[in-house]
mmCIF file of the N, C-alpha and C atoms, coordinates in Angstrom:
data_MODEL
# 
_entry.id   MODEL 
# 
loop_
_atom_site.group_PDB 
_atom_site.id 
_atom_site.type_symbol 
_atom_site.label_atom_id 
_atom_site.label_alt_id 
_atom_site.label_comp_id 
_atom_site.label_asym_id 
_atom_site.label_entity_id 
_atom_site.label_seq_id 
_atom_site.pdbx_PDB_ins_code 
_atom_site.Cartn_x 
_atom_site.Cartn_y 
_atom_site.Cartn_z 
_atom_site.occupancy 
_atom_site.B_iso_or_equiv 
_atom_site.pdbx_formal_charge 
_atom_site.auth_seq_id 
_atom_site.auth_comp_id 
_atom_site.auth_asym_id 
_atom_site.auth_atom_id 
_atom_site.pdbx_PDB_model_num 
ATOM 1   N N  . MET A 1 1  ? 93.527  110.097 98.704  1.00 0.00 ? 1  MET A N  1 
ATOM 2   C CA . MET A 1 1  ? 93.005  108.822 99.372  1.00 0.00 ? 1  MET A CA 1 
ATOM 3   C C  . MET A 1 1  ? 93.059  107.872 97.992  1.00 0.00 ? 1  MET A C  1 
ATOM 4   N N  . VAL A 1 2  ? 93.862  106.603 98.372  1.00 0.00 ? 2  VAL A N  1 
ATOM 5   C CA . VAL A 1 2  ? 94.060  105.718 97.249  1.00 0.00 ? 2  VAL A CA 1 
ATOM 6   C C  . VAL A 1 2  ? 92.851  105.148 96.570  1.00 0.00 ? 2  VAL A C  1 
ATOM 7   N N  . SER A 1 3  ? 92.735  104.604 95.621  1.00 0.00 ? 3  SER A N  1 
ATOM 8   C CA . SER A 1 3  ? 91.069  104.086 94.631  1.00 0.00 ? 3  SER A CA 1 
ATOM 9   C C  . SER A 1 3  ? 91.097  102.547 94.893  1.00 0.00 ? 3  SER A C  1 
ATOM 10  N N  . ARG A 1 4  ? 89.829  102.321 95.256  1.00 0.00 ? 4  ARG A N  1 
ATOM 11  C CA . ARG A 1 4  ? 89.861  100.701 95.120  1.00 0.00 ? 4  ARG A CA 1 
ATOM 12  C C  . ARG A 1 4  ? 90.900  99.872  94.255  1.00 0.00 ? 4  ARG A C  1 
ATOM 13  N N  . ALA A 1 5  ? 90.762  100.466 92.943  1.00 0.00 ? 5  ALA A N  1 
ATOM 14  C CA . ALA A 1 5  ? 91.869  99.890  91.761  1.00 0.00 ? 5  ALA A CA 1 
ATOM 15  C C  . ALA A 1 5  ? 93.019  99.550  92.631  1.00 0.00 ? 5  ALA A C  1 
ATOM 16  N N  . GLU A 1 6  ? 93.777  101.105 92.969  1.00 0.00 ? 6  GLU A N  1 
ATOM 17  C CA . GLU A 1 6  ? 94.921  100.945 93.126  1.00 0.00 ? 6  GLU A CA 1 
ATOM 18  C C  . GLU A 1 6  ? 95.372  99.776  94.445  1.00 0.00 ? 6  GLU A C  1 
ATOM 19  N N  . ARG A 1 7  ? 94.066  99.353  95.661  1.00 0.00 ? 7  ARG A N  1 
ATOM 20  C CA . ARG A 1 7  ? 94.343  98.758  96.782  1.00 0.00 ? 7  ARG A CA 1 
ATOM 21  C C  . ARG A 1 7  ? 94.513  97.189  95.860  1.00 0.00 ? 7  ARG A C  1 
ATOM 22  N N  . TYR A 1 8  ? 93.398  97.097  94.750  1.00 0.00 ? 8  TYR A N  1 
ATOM 23  C CA . TYR A 1 8  ? 93.698  95.667  94.230  1.00 0.00 ? 8  TYR A CA 1 
ATOM 24  C C  . TYR A 1 8  ? 94.791  95.856  93.599  1.00 0.00 ? 8  TYR A C  1 
ATOM 25  N N  . GLY A 1 9  ? 95.434  96.593  93.073  1.00 0.00 ? 9  GLY A N  1 
ATOM 26  C CA . GLY A 1 9  ? 96.489  96.429  92.165  1.00 0.00 ? 9  GLY A CA 1 
ATOM 27  C C  . GLY A 1 9  ? 98.009  96.019  93.551  1.00 0.00 ? 9  GLY A C  1 
ATOM 28  N N  . TRP A 1 10 ? 98.222  96.832  94.845  1.00 0.00 ? 10 TRP A N  1 
ATOM 29  C CA . TRP A 1 10 ? 99.301  96.639  95.895  1.00 0.00 ? 10 TRP A CA 1 
ATOM 30  C C  . TRP A 1 10 ? 98.660  95.580  96.138  1.00 0.00 ? 10 TRP A C  1 
ATOM 31  N N  . ALA A 1 11 ? 97.114  94.804  96.543  1.00 0.00 ? 11 ALA A N  1 
ATOM 32  C CA . ALA A 1 11 ? 97.552  93.560  97.153  1.00 0.00 ? 11 ALA A CA 1 
ATOM 33  C C  . ALA A 1 11 ? 98.224  92.578  96.288  1.00 0.00 ? 11 ALA A C  1 
ATOM 34  N N  . GLY A 1 12 ? 97.792  92.792  94.592  1.00 0.00 ? 12 GLY A N  1 
ATOM 35  C CA . GLY A 1 12 ? 98.500  91.533  93.637  1.00 0.00 ? 12 GLY A CA 1 
ATOM 36  C C  . GLY A 1 12 ? 99.982  91.761  93.823  1.00 0.00 ? 12 GLY A C  1 
ATOM 37  N N  . VAL A 1 13 ? 100.731 93.227  93.929  1.00 0.00 ? 13 VAL A N  1 
ATOM 38  C CA . VAL A 1 13 ? 101.782 93.106  94.107  1.00 0.00 ? 13 VAL A CA 1 
ATOM 39  C C  . VAL A 1 13 ? 102.404 92.428  95.505  1.00 0.00 ? 13 VAL A C  1 
ATOM 40  N N  . PHE A 1 14 ? 101.909 92.276  96.868  1.00 0.00 ? 14 PHE A N  1 
ATOM 41  C CA . PHE A 1 14 ? 102.283 91.841  97.568  1.00 0.00 ? 14 PHE A CA 1 
ATOM 42  C C  . PHE A 1 14 ? 102.145 90.296  97.446  1.00 0.00 ? 14 PHE A C  1 
ATOM 43  N N  . LEU A 1 15 ? 100.706 89.865  96.694  1.00 0.00 ? 15 LEU A N  1 
ATOM 44  C CA . LEU A 1 15 ? 100.640 88.439  96.479  1.00 0.00 ? 15 LEU A CA 1 
ATOM 45  C C  . LEU A 1 15 ? 102.102 88.078  95.714  1.00 0.00 ? 15 LEU A C  1 
ATOM 46  N N  . THR A 1 16 ? 102.068 88.551  94.590  1.00 0.00 ? 16 THR A N  1 
ATOM 47  C CA . THR A 1 16 ? 102.831 87.944  93.949  1.00 0.00 ? 16 THR A CA 1 
ATOM 48  C C  . THR A 1 16 ? 104.255 87.985  94.869  1.00 0.00 ? 16 THR A C  1 
ATOM 49  N N  . LEU A 1 17 ? 104.992 88.941  95.338  1.00 0.00 ? 17 LEU A N  1 
ATOM 50  C CA . LEU A 1 17 ? 106.148 88.866  95.976  1.00 0.00 ? 17 LEU A CA 1 
ATOM 51  C C  . LEU A 1 17 ? 105.850 87.578  97.172  1.00 0.00 ? 17 LEU A C  1 
ATOM 52  N N  . VAL A 1 18 ? 104.737 87.412  97.551  1.00 0.00 ? 18 VAL A N  1 
ATOM 53  C CA . VAL A 1 18 ? 104.793 85.711  98.678  1.00 0.00 ? 18 VAL A CA 1 
ATOM 54  C C  . VAL A 1 18 ? 105.070 85.329  97.861  1.00 0.00 ? 18 VAL A C  1 
ATOM 55  N N  . ALA A 1 19 ? 103.669 85.090  96.898  1.00 0.00 ? 19 ALA A N  1 
ATOM 56  C CA . ALA A 1 19 ? 104.485 83.232  95.928  1.00 0.00 ? 19 ALA A CA 1 
ATOM 57  C C  . ALA A 1 19 ? 105.284 83.441  95.819  1.00 0.00 ? 19 ALA A C  1 
ATOM 58  N N  . LEU A 1 20 ? 106.561 84.637  95.144  1.00 0.00 ? 20 LEU A N  1 
ATOM 59  C CA . LEU A 1 20 ? 107.934 84.172  94.723  1.00 0.00 ? 20 LEU A CA 1 
ATOM 60  C C  . LEU A 1 20 ? 109.129 83.827  95.672  1.00 0.00 ? 20 LEU A C  1 
ATOM 61  N N  . ALA A 1 21 ? 108.579 84.031  96.649  1.00 0.00 ? 21 ALA A N  1 
ATOM 62  C CA . ALA A 1 21 ? 109.336 84.668  98.241  1.00 0.00 ? 21 ALA A CA 1 
ATOM 63  C C  . ALA A 1 21 ? 110.202 83.015  98.426  1.00 0.00 ? 21 ALA A C  1 
ATOM 64  N N  . ILE A 1 22 ? 109.975 81.396  97.851  1.00 0.00 ? 22 ILE A N  1 
ATOM 65  C CA . ILE A 1 22 ? 110.790 80.591  97.795  1.00 0.00 ? 22 ILE A CA 1 
ATOM 66  C C  . ILE A 1 22 ? 110.252 80.017  96.657  1.00 0.00 ? 22 ILE A C  1 
ATOM 67  N N  . PRO A 1 23 ? 111.393 79.977  95.988  1.00 0.00 ? 23 PRO A N  1 
ATOM 68  C CA . PRO A 1 23 ? 111.805 79.175  94.492  1.00 0.00 ? 23 PRO A CA 1 
ATOM 69  C C  . PRO A 1 23 ? 112.142 77.836  94.728  1.00 0.00 ? 23 PRO A C  1 
ATOM 70  N N  . TRP A 1 24 ? 110.602 77.349  94.698  1.00 0.00 ? 24 TRP A N  1 
ATOM 71  C CA . TRP A 1 24 ? 109.957 76.002  94.493  1.00 0.00 ? 24 TRP A CA 1 
ATOM 72  C C  . TRP A 1 24 ? 110.558 74.854  93.089  1.00 0.00 ? 24 TRP A C  1 
ATOM 73  N N  . PHE A 1 25 ? 110.682 75.810  92.286  1.00 0.00 ? 25 PHE A N  1 
ATOM 74  C CA . PHE A 1 25 ? 111.370 75.415  91.288  1.00 0.00 ? 25 PHE A CA 1 
ATOM 75  C C  . PHE A 1 25 ? 112.603 75.485  90.913  1.00 0.00 ? 25 PHE A C  1 
ATOM 76  N N  . LEU A 1 26 ? 113.739 75.769  92.028  1.00 0.00 ? 26 LEU A N  1 
ATOM 77  C CA . LEU A 1 26 ? 114.907 75.943  92.090  1.00 0.00 ? 26 LEU A CA 1 
ATOM 78  C C  . LEU A 1 26 ? 115.539 74.351  93.619  1.00 0.00 ? 26 LEU A C  1 
ATOM 79  N N  . TRP A 1 27 ? 114.512 74.140  93.792  1.00 0.00 ? 27 TRP A N  1 
ATOM 80  C CA . TRP A 1 27 ? 114.994 72.746  94.559  1.00 0.00 ? 27 TRP A CA 1 
ATOM 81  C C  . TRP A 1 27 ? 115.879 71.967  94.494  1.00 0.00 ? 27 TRP A C  1 
ATOM 82  N N  . GLY A 1 28 ? 116.703 71.604  94.417  1.00 0.00 ? 28 GLY A N  1 
ATOM 83  C CA . GLY A 1 28 ? 117.809 70.668  93.758  1.00 0.00 ? 28 GLY A CA 1 
ATOM 84  C C  . GLY A 1 28 ? 118.449 70.974  92.630  1.00 0.00 ? 28 GLY A C  1 
ATOM 85  N N  . ASN A 1 29 ? 118.828 72.293  92.522  1.00 0.00 ? 29 ASN A N  1 
ATOM 86  C CA . ASN A 1 29 ? 119.082 73.007  91.189  1.00 0.00 ? 29 ASN A CA 1 
ATOM 87  C C  . ASN A 1 29 ? 120.726 73.294  91.889  1.00 0.00 ? 29 ASN A C  1 
ATOM 88  N N  . SER A 1 30 ? 122.021 72.983  91.280  1.00 0.00 ? 30 SER A N  1 
ATOM 89  C CA . SER A 1 30 ? 122.809 73.070  92.096  1.00 0.00 ? 30 SER A CA 1 
ATOM 90  C C  . SER A 1 30 ? 123.612 73.731  91.120  1.00 0.00 ? 30 SER A C  1 
ATOM 91  N N  . THR A 1 31 ? 123.287 74.429  90.292  1.00 0.00 ? 31 THR A N  1 
ATOM 92  C CA . THR A 1 31 ? 124.225 75.365  89.462  1.00 0.00 ? 31 THR A CA 1 
ATOM 93  C C  . THR A 1 31 ? 124.828 76.549  90.401  1.00 0.00 ? 31 THR A C  1 
ATOM 94  N N  . VAL A 1 32 ? 125.817 77.113  90.094  1.00 0.00 ? 32 VAL A N  1 
ATOM 95  C CA . VAL A 1 32 ? 126.633 78.044  90.391  1.00 0.00 ? 32 VAL A CA 1 
ATOM 96  C C  . VAL A 1 32 ? 127.142 79.309  89.176  1.00 0.00 ? 32 VAL A C  1 
ATOM 97  N N  . VAL A 1 33 ? 126.647 80.413  89.932  1.00 0.00 ? 33 VAL A N  1 
ATOM 98  C CA . VAL A 1 33 ? 126.797 81.451  88.998  1.00 0.00 ? 33 VAL A CA 1 
ATOM 99  C C  . VAL A 1 33 ? 128.022 82.662  90.207  1.00 0.00 ? 33 VAL A C  1 
ATOM 100 N N  . ALA A 1 34 ? 128.786 82.379  89.425  1.00 0.00 ? 34 ALA A N  1 
ATOM 101 C CA . ALA A 1 34 ? 129.335 83.576  90.536  1.00 0.00 ? 34 ALA A CA 1 
ATOM 102 C C  . ALA A 1 34 ? 129.971 83.210  91.649  1.00 0.00 ? 34 ALA A C  1 
ATOM 103 N N  . GLY A 1 35 ? 130.011 82.041  91.908  1.00 0.00 ? 35 GLY A N  1 
ATOM 104 C CA . GLY A 1 35 ? 130.350 81.583  93.016  1.00 0.00 ? 35 GLY A CA 1 
ATOM 105 C C  . GLY A 1 35 ? 129.185 81.323  94.141  1.00 0.00 ? 35 GLY A C  1 
ATOM 106 N N  . LEU A 1 36 ? 127.910 81.509  93.803  1.00 0.00 ? 36 LEU A N  1 
ATOM 107 C CA . LEU A 1 36 ? 127.205 81.063  94.734  1.00 0.00 ? 36 LEU A CA 1 
ATOM 108 C C  . LEU A 1 36 ? 126.399 80.289  93.736  1.00 0.00 ? 36 LEU A C  1 
ATOM 109 N N  . PRO A 1 37 ? 125.124 79.687  94.870  1.00 0.00 ? 37 PRO A N  1 
ATOM 110 C CA . PRO A 1 37 ? 124.203 79.128  93.891  1.00 0.00 ? 37 PRO A CA 1 
ATOM 111 C C  . PRO A 1 37 ? 123.047 79.963  93.474  1.00 0.00 ? 37 PRO A C  1 
ATOM 112 N N  . VAL A 1 38 ? 122.379 79.268  92.266  1.00 0.00 ? 38 VAL A N  1 
ATOM 113 C CA . VAL A 1 38 ? 121.392 79.998  91.222  1.00 0.00 ? 38 VAL A CA 1 
ATOM 114 C C  . VAL A 1 38 ? 120.494 80.735  92.375  1.00 0.00 ? 38 VAL A C  1 
ATOM 115 N N  . TRP A 1 39 ? 120.016 79.847  93.706  1.00 0.00 ? 39 TRP A N  1 
ATOM 116 C CA . TRP A 1 39 ? 118.865 80.308  94.398  1.00 0.00 ? 39 TRP A CA 1 
ATOM 117 C C  . TRP A 1 39 ? 119.139 81.207  95.258  1.00 0.00 ? 39 TRP A C  1 
ATOM 118 N N  . VAL A 1 40 ? 120.707 81.557  95.913  1.00 0.00 ? 40 VAL A N  1 
ATOM 119 C CA . VAL A 1 40 ? 120.758 82.685  96.674  1.00 0.00 ? 40 VAL A CA 1 
ATOM 120 C C  . VAL A 1 40 ? 121.172 83.959  95.519  1.00 0.00 ? 40 VAL A C  1 
ATOM 121 N N  . TRP A 1 41 ? 121.061 83.855  94.353  1.00 0.00 ? 41 TRP A N  1 
ATOM 122 C CA . TRP A 1 41 ? 121.206 84.698  93.328  1.00 0.00 ? 41 TRP A CA 1 
ATOM 123 C C  . TRP A 1 41 ? 119.336 85.215  93.475  1.00 0.00 ? 41 TRP A C  1 
ATOM 124 N N  . TRP A 1 42 ? 118.491 84.149  93.588  1.00 0.00 ? 42 TRP A N  1 
ATOM 125 C CA . TRP A 1 42 ? 117.174 84.531  93.466  1.00 0.00 ? 42 TRP A CA 1 
ATOM 126 C C  . TRP A 1 42 ? 116.790 85.312  94.617  1.00 0.00 ? 42 TRP A C  1 
ATOM 127 N N  . HIS A 1 43 ? 116.790 84.716  95.722  1.00 0.00 ? 43 HIS A N  1 
ATOM 128 C CA . HIS A 1 43 ? 116.838 85.592  96.732  1.00 0.00 ? 43 HIS A CA 1 
ATOM 129 C C  . HIS A 1 43 ? 117.139 86.772  96.708  1.00 0.00 ? 43 HIS A C  1 
ATOM 130 N N  . VAL A 1 44 ? 118.648 86.742  96.495  1.00 0.00 ? 44 VAL A N  1 
ATOM 131 C CA . VAL A 1 44 ? 118.647 88.702  96.558  1.00 0.00 ? 44 VAL A CA 1 
ATOM 132 C C  . VAL A 1 44 ? 118.082 89.343  95.056  1.00 0.00 ? 44 VAL A C  1 
ATOM 133 N N  . GLY A 1 45 ? 117.959 89.060  94.388  1.00 0.00 ? 45 GLY A N  1 
ATOM 134 C CA . GLY A 1 45 ? 116.475 89.894  93.476  1.00 0.00 ? 45 GLY A CA 1 
ATOM 135 C C  . GLY A 1 45 ? 115.546 89.775  94.088  1.00 0.00 ? 45 GLY A C  1 
ATOM 136 N N  . TRP A 1 46 ? 115.310 89.187  94.529  1.00 0.00 ? 46 TRP A N  1 
ATOM 137 C CA . TRP A 1 46 ? 113.912 89.075  95.445  1.00 0.00 ? 46 TRP A CA 1 
ATOM 138 C C  . TRP A 1 46 ? 113.341 90.636  96.443  1.00 0.00 ? 46 TRP A C  1 
ATOM 139 N N  . LEU A 1 47 ? 114.800 90.067  97.113  1.00 0.00 ? 47 LEU A N  1 
ATOM 140 C CA . LEU A 1 47 ? 115.090 91.141  98.115  1.00 0.00 ? 47 LEU A CA 1 
ATOM 141 C C  . LEU A 1 47 ? 115.452 92.135  97.634  1.00 0.00 ? 47 LEU A C  1 
ATOM 142 N N  . VAL A 1 48 ? 115.630 92.850  96.250  1.00 0.00 ? 48 VAL A N  1 
ATOM 143 C CA . VAL A 1 48 ? 115.630 94.154  95.859  1.00 0.00 ? 48 VAL A CA 1 
ATOM 144 C C  . VAL A 1 48 ? 113.875 94.362  95.358  1.00 0.00 ? 48 VAL A C  1 
ATOM 145 N N  . LEU A 1 49 ? 113.411 93.328  94.451  1.00 0.00 ? 49 LEU A N  1 
ATOM 146 C CA . LEU A 1 49 ? 112.596 93.633  94.024  1.00 0.00 ? 49 LEU A CA 1 
ATOM 147 C C  . LEU A 1 49 ? 111.516 94.131  95.371  1.00 0.00 ? 49 LEU A C  1 
ATOM 148 N N  . SER A 1 50 ? 111.571 93.019  96.638  1.00 0.00 ? 50 SER A N  1 
ATOM 149 C CA . SER A 1 50 ? 110.657 93.322  97.468  1.00 0.00 ? 50 SER A CA 1 
ATOM 150 C C  . SER A 1 50 ? 110.917 94.717  98.186  1.00 0.00 ? 50 SER A C  1 
ATOM 151 N N  . SER A 1 51 ? 112.073 95.045  97.930  1.00 0.00 ? 51 SER A N  1 
ATOM 152 C CA . SER A 1 51 ? 112.397 96.485  98.971  1.00 0.00 ? 51 SER A CA 1 
ATOM 153 C C  . SER A 1 51 ? 112.019 97.736  97.806  1.00 0.00 ? 51 SER A C  1 
ATOM 154 N N  . LEU A 1 52 ? 111.919 97.509  96.557  1.00 0.00 ? 52 LEU A N  1 
ATOM 155 C CA . LEU A 1 52 ? 111.915 98.682  95.895  1.00 0.00 ? 52 LEU A CA 1 
ATOM 156 C C  . LEU A 1 52 ? 110.273 98.780  95.791  1.00 0.00 ? 52 LEU A C  1 
ATOM 157 N N  . ALA A 1 53 ? 109.614 97.786  95.869  1.00 0.00 ? 53 ALA A N  1 
ATOM 158 C CA . ALA A 1 53 ? 108.129 97.441  96.395  1.00 0.00 ? 53 ALA A CA 1 
ATOM 159 C C  . ALA A 1 53 ? 107.365 98.238  97.347  1.00 0.00 ? 53 ALA A C  1 
ATOM 160 N N  . PHE A 1 54 ? 108.013 97.865  98.412  1.00 0.00 ? 54 PHE A N  1 
ATOM 161 C CA . PHE A 1 54 ? 107.909 98.552  99.597  1.00 0.00 ? 54 PHE A CA 1 
ATOM 162 C C  . PHE A 1 54 ? 107.915 99.801  99.224  1.00 0.00 ? 54 PHE A C  1 
ATOM 163 N N  . ALA A 1 55 ? 109.503 100.500 98.763  1.00 0.00 ? 55 ALA A N  1 
ATOM 164 C CA . ALA A 1 55 ? 109.609 102.297 98.883  1.00 0.00 ? 55 ALA A CA 1 
ATOM 165 C C  . ALA A 1 55 ? 108.528 102.652 97.579  1.00 0.00 ? 55 ALA A C  1 
ATOM 166 N N  . LEU A 1 56 ? 108.133 101.659 96.672  1.00 0.00 ? 56 LEU A N  1 
ATOM 167 C CA . LEU A 1 56 ? 107.086 102.771 96.283  1.00 0.00 ? 56 LEU A CA 1 
ATOM 168 C C  . LEU A 1 56 ? 106.177 102.659 96.956  1.00 0.00 ? 56 LEU A C  1 
ATOM 169 N N  . PHE A 1 57 ? 105.096 101.661 97.699  1.00 0.00 ? 57 PHE A N  1 
ATOM 170 C CA . PHE A 1 57 ? 103.856 101.491 98.217  1.00 0.00 ? 57 PHE A CA 1 
ATOM 171 C C  . PHE A 1 57 ? 103.790 102.595 99.427  1.00 0.00 ? 57 PHE A C  1 
ATOM 172 N N  . ALA A 1 58 ? 105.220 103.142 100.207 1.00 0.00 ? 58 ALA A N  1 
ATOM 173 C CA . ALA A 1 58 ? 105.602 103.614 101.015 1.00 0.00 ? 58 ALA A CA 1 
ATOM 174 C C  . ALA A 1 58 ? 105.541 105.070 101.090 1.00 0.00 ? 58 ALA A C  1 
ATOM 175 N N  . ASP A 1 59 ? 106.108 105.187 99.608  1.00 0.00 ? 59 ASP A N  1 
ATOM 176 C CA . ASP A 1 59 ? 105.632 106.575 98.909  1.00 0.00 ? 59 ASP A CA 1 
ATOM 177 C C  . ASP A 1 59 ? 104.174 106.994 98.431  1.00 0.00 ? 59 ASP A C  1 
ATOM 178 N N  . ARG A 1 60 ? 103.636 106.026 98.672  1.00 0.00 ? 60 ARG A N  1 
ATOM 179 C CA . ARG A 1 60 ? 102.438 106.220 97.341  1.00 0.00 ? 60 ARG A CA 1 
ATOM 180 C C  . ARG A 1 60 ? 101.152 106.086 98.297  1.00 0.00 ? 60 ARG A C  1 
ATOM 181 N N  . ALA A 1 61 ? 101.100 105.036 98.176  1.00 0.00 ? 61 ALA A N  1 
ATOM 182 C CA . ALA A 1 61 ? 100.131 105.131 99.068  1.00 0.00 ? 61 ALA A CA 1 
ATOM 183 C C  . ALA A 1 61 ? 99.830  104.189 100.619 1.00 0.00 ? 61 ALA A C  1 
ATOM 184 N N  . TRP A 1 62 ? 101.007 104.725 101.388 1.00 0.00 ? 62 TRP A N  1 
ATOM 185 C CA . TRP A 1 62 ? 100.969 104.080 103.035 1.00 0.00 ? 62 TRP A CA 1 
ATOM 186 C C  . TRP A 1 62 ? 99.512  104.667 103.726 1.00 0.00 ? 62 TRP A C  1 
ATOM 187 N N  . GLY A 1 63 ? 99.131  103.704 104.293 1.00 0.00 ? 63 GLY A N  1 
ATOM 188 C CA . GLY A 1 63 ? 97.188  104.140 104.734 1.00 0.00 ? 63 GLY A CA 1 
ATOM 189 C C  . GLY A 1 63 ? 96.726  102.639 104.679 1.00 0.00 ? 63 GLY A C  1 
ATOM 190 N N  . VAL A 1 64 ? 96.825  102.504 103.411 1.00 0.00 ? 64 VAL A N  1 
ATOM 191 C CA . VAL A 1 64 ? 95.980  101.109 102.996 1.00 0.00 ? 64 VAL A CA 1 
ATOM 192 C C  . VAL A 1 64 ? 96.594  100.029 103.246 1.00 0.00 ? 64 VAL A C  1 
ATOM 193 N N  . TRP A 1 65 ? 95.702  99.717  104.020 1.00 0.00 ? 65 TRP A N  1 
ATOM 194 C CA . TRP A 1 65 ? 95.913  98.496  104.805 1.00 0.00 ? 65 TRP A CA 1 
ATOM 195 C C  . TRP A 1 65 ? 97.209  98.955  106.312 1.00 0.00 ? 65 TRP A C  1 
ATOM 196 N N  . VAL A 1 66 ? 97.449  99.980  106.758 1.00 0.00 ? 66 VAL A N  1 
ATOM 197 C CA . VAL A 1 66 ? 99.126  100.410 107.710 1.00 0.00 ? 66 VAL A CA 1 
ATOM 198 C C  . VAL A 1 66 ? 98.162  101.707 108.145 1.00 0.00 ? 66 VAL A C  1 
ATOM 199 N N  . GLY A 1 67 ? 98.077  101.839 109.129 1.00 0.00 ? 67 GLY A N  1 
ATOM 200 C CA . GLY A 1 67 ? 97.807  103.121 110.374 1.00 0.00 ? 67 GLY A CA 1 
ATOM 201 C C  . GLY A 1 67 ? 96.362  102.876 110.652 1.00 0.00 ? 67 GLY A C  1 
ATOM 202 N N  . ASP A 1 68 ? 96.344  104.164 111.384 1.00 0.00 ? 68 ASP A N  1 
ATOM 203 C CA . ASP A 1 68 ? 94.672  103.882 111.483 1.00 0.00 ? 68 ASP A CA 1 
ATOM 204 C C  . ASP A 1 68 ? 93.804  104.608 110.456 1.00 0.00 ? 68 ASP A C  1 
ATOM 205 N N  . PRO A 1 69 ? 92.707  103.928 110.322 1.00 0.00 ? 69 PRO A N  1 
ATOM 206 C CA . PRO A 1 69 ? 91.582  104.422 109.935 1.00 0.00 ? 69 PRO A CA 1 
ATOM 207 C C  . PRO A 1 69 ? 91.027  104.892 110.089 1.00 0.00 ? 69 PRO A C  1 
ATOM 208 N N  . ALA A 1 70 ? 91.321  106.314 109.139 1.00 0.00 ? 70 ALA A N  1 
ATOM 209 C CA . ALA A 1 70 ? 91.043  107.641 109.644 1.00 0.00 ? 70 ALA A CA 1 
ATOM 210 C C  . ALA A 1 70 ? 89.411  108.396 108.966 1.00 0.00 ? 70 ALA A C  1 
# 
């Protein structure tokens, strides 16, 4: 069973990921790194972070807001 504090922690993780999904602060930035715009690298990093968070969530807390409420 997952504690209430851990539920709030996961909510915070997912809300943070949602807030960082669109890099508003990079709009209009034309900086290029390794041949790609910096906003593309932002999305690559965001996708890696999201996949790690989901993997950890699936391993530790699957059942929090997912599945049958048994």
